[in-house]
N, C-alpha and C positions, 0 to 999 in steps of 0.2 A: 449447470450452475456457473455463473460468472462471478469470480472472486478477485477482488483487488487485495493484494497483500500489502499491509502497512509497511512503512520503511524499516521499522525495527524487525519485523518478521522476515523481510527480505535479507537483511544483514545476518540475522540468526541462521537462516537457511544456508547462507554462504559460509559462515564462520563459527557457529555455535548451536548446532541443531538440537543439542540436549535441552535447550531452553524452550523448545516448542513441544507442546503436548503431542503424545503419540497419535491420538485420535485425529489431530489436525494434520500431521504428516501423512497419515493414511488417506485422509480426505483429499489432500492436494494431489495425490497420485491417481485418483479415480479418472476413468475415461470421460465421464460426463462433466468434468470440471474444466472450465477455461480459466487459466490463471493470468492475471494482469498485474503489472507493476505500473504505478502512475508515473508519468513523466515528471511530475512534481517530486516524487521520491528521488529521482536522479538529480534534480536541482538541489534538493536538500542535502544529499550526500556530497555533492560537489562543493557546496558552500561550507559544510562542516569540515571537509578536507582542507579547503583553502584557508580556514581560520585555525587549523590545528586541532580541531575537536575529534577528528577521525583520521587514523593512519591505516588506510586499507587500499588494496589494489585488486582489481578483477577485470577480466575481459568480458564486457557486456554481451557481445555477440555469442561467445561460448556459453555464458550463463543462460542466456535466452534459449539456446538450443537444448542444453542439458535439462533445464527446468520446464521446457515447453511453455515459455512465458512470452506474453505479448506486452508491449509498452502501450499504455493507454494515454493518448494525448489529452491535454487540457484544452478542451474546445469551447466554442461559444456557449453551448448549452450548459456546460459546467461553470463557466464564468458568470452566467446569469444566476444560476443557483447559488453560487458563492456570494454574489452581491446581496442576495436576500437572506442568507443564513444569519441567525442570531449569534452573538459573540459569547457562547457558552465556553468556548475553548480558545485560549489566546494564541495557540500555535497556528500560524497561518498555513503551514504546510499540511497539517492534519485537517484543517477546515477545507482546504482545497481538495484533498482526497475524499472527504465526506461529501463535498459538493459533486464530485464526479460520480460517486456511488449513487447518490440521490438522483442526479440528472439522467443516469443510464440504467437505473434500477438494478445495480450490482450489489453484491454482498462484500463486506470488508472483513478480512481476518486481521484482528488486532488484539493486543492485550491492554490497550489503553481504555480505561473505564470512562473517560470523558466523552468518548464517541457515543455512548448510550443516550446522551442528552439530545441528540439530533434525530432520533427516530429512523435511522437507516438500519438496514439489515446487517447484523453482525454475527460473526463467529468469534466467540470469546472463550 
């Protein structure tokens, strides 16, 4: 199973794991699960840091190794899917992550209910 973790899930995995359901923590550790963080999440985190909404530091390479995490690039296929998405959700970062999941047939782990409007596979 290919799972994209939403930005807030990624941050909680780093800094506040008690906010994540135990069943989801167990799922993420299974051998048949490929974990992805969208490159869009990194942009979102960087922007929020630069405007003072987030005050965090982490070593991305170390985190990738420890979490066995791959960075999913926002490619042409995702951009085309994004272009066609309806505007159910105003957050452009979330819509780009949704577009990636739909374009690549991946599942998203998120606790954001607005994702449900897009018909992508979710773990909620």
